[in-house]
N, C-alpha and C positions, 0 to 999 in steps of 0.2 A: 821612444819618444825624443824628439829632438831637444837639445839642451835649451835653446832660446826660448822655445814654446813652454816647456816645463818651467824654466825660470820665470817666465813671465806670469804663467798660472799660479805658481806657488806664491810668487809677489802679491798678486790679487787676493789669494786666500788669506794671506797674512794681514793685509790691509783690511780686509772685510771682518777678519776676527778681531783685530784692533777696534775697528769702529764699533763692532757689536759689544766690545768690553766698555768702550766709551759710553754708548747709549745705556748699557745696563748700569754703570756707575751713576749716570745723570738720573735714571728711573729710581734707583735706590736712594739716591740723595733727595728726590723730590718726596719719596715715600717717608724718609724720616723727617724730612720738613713738615710735612703734612700731619705727621703723628704727634710731634712734639711742639710745634708752632701752631699749627692751625687746629690741632686736636681732632683732625679728621683725614686718615691716610687714604689714599685712592685704592679702591678694591682690586684694580687690574694690575698695579705694579709689581706685586710679588710673582704672579703667573707669567707676565710677559718677561720679566727678568730672568726666569727659569727657561723658558723658551729661548731666549736670546742666547743664555749660557750653553745651552745644549748645542745650538748652531755655532757660536764662535769656537767651542772646543773642538768640535768635530772638523771644522774647516782649518783650524790651526794644526791639528793632529795630521790631516792630510798633507799640508804644506810641509810639515816637519819631516815626512818621509823623504820629500825631494831635497829639502834644505839641510837635512841631517842635524836638526837641533834638538832630537829627542835624547833623552840621557842613555848612555850605554857605559858599560864597563870594559875596558880595553886590556885588562890584565892578561887574559888568555891570548888574545890577539897579538899582544906585544911579543909572546913567547914563540910565536910561530914564524915560519919561513915566509917570504914574500908570496910564493906560490900558494901555500896553504892560507895565508891570510886572505888572499884574494877568494879562494874557494869558501872559506868561512863567510865572508861578506856577501857572496853571491847566494849561499845558502840562507843567511839571515834574510836577505831580501826576497827569497823565494816564500820563506815563512811569513814574512809581512805581506806578502801578496795574497797568500792563502787566507789570512785574517781579514785583509781587505774584501775578499770573496764572500767570507762570512758575514761581515758587515752589510754587504750589498744585499745578499739573500735575506738574511734574518731581519735586517734593518727594514727592508721592503715588506716583509711579512708583518713586523710590528706596526709599521705605519698603516698597513691596509687593515689590520685588525682593529686599531683604535680610531679609525676615521669616522666612525658614527658617533664616537663620543665627542662632547662639546666641553671646551674649557669654559665653565659659567662666566667667569668675570671678563673673558675676552670675547666670548661669542663665536669662537672659531673652532674647528674640528682638531681634536688632539692629534690627528695625523700630521699637522703642520708642524708640530714640535719635533716629530721624529723623521719626517721626511728626508732630513738632511743626512741621517745615517747612512743609507744606501748610496746616496751621491758621494759622500766622503769615503765609503768602502770602495767605490768604483776608481775615485781618484788615487787612493791609497794603493790599489792594485796597479794602476797605470803607472804612478810614481815609482813603485817598486820594480816593476819590469823595465823602466827607463833606467834605475839605478843598476840592474843587472846588465842591460846593454852597455852602459858606461864601463863596468867592470870588465865585460868581455872584449870590448873593443880596446881597453887600455893595454892589454897584453899584444894585440895585433899591432898597435902603434909603437910599441917599444917596451 
């Protein structure tokens, strides 16, 4: 995956995740206002917030693979030689790629299984809540493969 394409895609995902968080915060604010001031909270606010949270968490998680902002422990990595460190990082991204594939396959199965269930307060299929999981899994795998490519070409360049 070319760096500028991956950088742009990850940037869009982070912005979408941030937008989802802002919208969810506004919805929860409206729910609290409705409950304590108007004494009538909207029935849709909690379920919509949960759907948004699933979406923005998975979008941000996918972006984090490329942007490398996930938490990691570098104690072992710092003890290794440069060559062994490179191999470890490639192995880690290969493992992340596998997990992305698992999200892709099982997330699609989950979204398919719950497609007939309706979220009552929203009137939409429960599948809409989970369809982001296979999409994020695909992106996680692609970003991991991109990171592996970056590591492999680093050696060739110097």
